[in-house]
ZAKE-404984 format. One record per residue (C-alpha): residue in three letters; x, z, y. Coordinates in steps of 0.1 Angstrom, whole numbers, plus 2048, in hexadecimal, padded with zeros to 3 digits. Example, Ala and Ser with C-alpha at 12.3 -4.5 7.8 and 13.67 -1.06 7.14 Angstrom:
! ZAKE-404984
ALA87B84E7D3
SER8898477F5
This chain:
! ZAKE-404984
MET78B7747F4
GLN7797937E7
ILE7777B67F3
ILE7737CA7D3
GLN7617E97E1
ASN7567F5803
MET75981A80A
ASN75482B82B
CYS77483F82E
ARG78685084B
THR7A1838857
ALA7BF83C86E
PHE7B5820886
SER794816896
LYS7857F4891
LYS7927E98B3
GLN7B57F58AB
GLN7B47E288A
ASP7A87C389C
ASP7C47C78B6
LEU7DF7CB89B
TYR7D17AD888
SER7D37978A6
LEU7F879F8AD
GLU8077A488A
ASP80D77F883
GLN82077A8A4
SER83279B8A5
TRP85879B89F
TRP8557BF893
PHE83B7B7878
GLN84F79886D
TYR8707AB86B
ARG8607C9859
ALA8507B283F
ARG8727A0839
VAL8837C2834
ILE8687CE81C
ILE8697AD808
GLY88F7B0806
LEU88A7D37F7
THR86E7C87DF
ASP8837AB7D3
HIS89C7C57C6
PHE8837DC7B4
LEU8617CC7AE
LYS8577B1796
LYS8447957A6
GLU82D78F788
LYS8217B4787
LEU8067BF79F
THR8137D17BD
LEU7FA7E77CF
ASP7FE7EB7F4
ILE7ED80D7F9
GLY7E081181D
GLY7EA7ED823
GLY7D77E9843
ASN7D07C684E
GLY7E57B8832
TYR8017A8846
THR81D7B582F
THR8087B0810
ALA80278C81A
GLN827786820
LEU82F7947FD
LYS81477D7EE
GLU82575F800
SER84676A7F0
GLY8367687CD
TYR82B78B7C7
GLU80A7947B5
VAL7FB7AC7CF
GLY7DD7C27D5
LEU7D37D67F4
ILE7C27F87F5
GLU7B6802818
PRO79A819825
SER792804844
ALA7777EA83D
GLU7837D685C
ALA7A77D684F
CYS79B7CB82D
ARG7887AD83C
HIS7A87A484F
ALA7BD7A782E
ALA7A479181C
HIS7A5778838
ARG7CB776833
GLY7C576A810
ILE7CA78B7FC
SER7B17877DF
LYS7B47AB7D2
VAL7A77C17ED
TYR7997E47E6
CYS7887F4804
GLY78B8197FD
VAL7A48327F2
ILE7B583C7D1
ASP7A785C7C3
LYS7A886E7A2
ASP78985C795
ASN78C83879F
THR7AF830792
ALA7BB83776F
ASP7D984D76A
GLY7FA83B764
SER7EA81976E
ILE7FD80F78D
GLU81F7FE785
GLN8297F57A8
MET81D8047C9
MET8278057ED
LEU81D81E807
LEU829810828
ASP823826847
VAL807839836
LEU81185D82E
GLU811867853
HIS7EC85E854
ILE7E2874835
GLU7D889783C
ASP7E48A581A
ASP80188E814
GLU8108A47F8
GLU7EF8A47E4
PHE7ED87E7E9
LEU8108797DC
ARG80888E7BE
LEU7EA8787B8
LEU7FF8597BA
CYS8188677A1
GLN7FB86D78A
LYS7EF84978E
ALA81283A78C
ALA81C82976B
ARG83B83775A
GLY858820765
GLY845813782
TYR8508107A6
PHE8468207C6
ILE8528147E8
ASN84C82B806
ASP85682882A
GLY84C83884B
SER85185B858
CYS85386A835
LEU86E851828
TYR88A86B826
VAL878884810
SER8728767ED
MET8568837D7
GLU8708907BE
GLN8828A57D9
ARG8608B47E2
GLY8598BC7BE
LEU8398A87BE
CYS83B89379F
GLY8438AA782
ARG85B890774
PRO87A880782
PHE87386779D
SER88884D78B
GLU86F84E76E
ILE851845784
């Protein structure tokens, strides 16, 4: 277990909130059900042998479930506490920080998930533009949460058809 980089970033949850979530995620019917639904979705679209990045993956519960289902996974999360929890769950590729224009090559992310994240980002449209820039052509992007019903293409954020991302 290795945390690749440690950055001090603003996070959505306090250390105590991360600890509280971590202590209940494994026993929560909600987290278990949600992970099964997400795995069902990923089984239709993602390739298990390609790296799937869980951006803003928190304590890594869903990421760990994907790993148990045979997916190659990585987690990117700004909370150092959540990154420690994710590493404890056996996720070997943990990046404690954020994606920005300088630390991730354009067109390099083939598969990414953004699960209940956009509502925590101040400039969500700019962040989606950045993800479009970092997405590999022909790659996949799975999003859920409060912004689920508005695709990046509908909002005109990608500059190319969503189906080509």
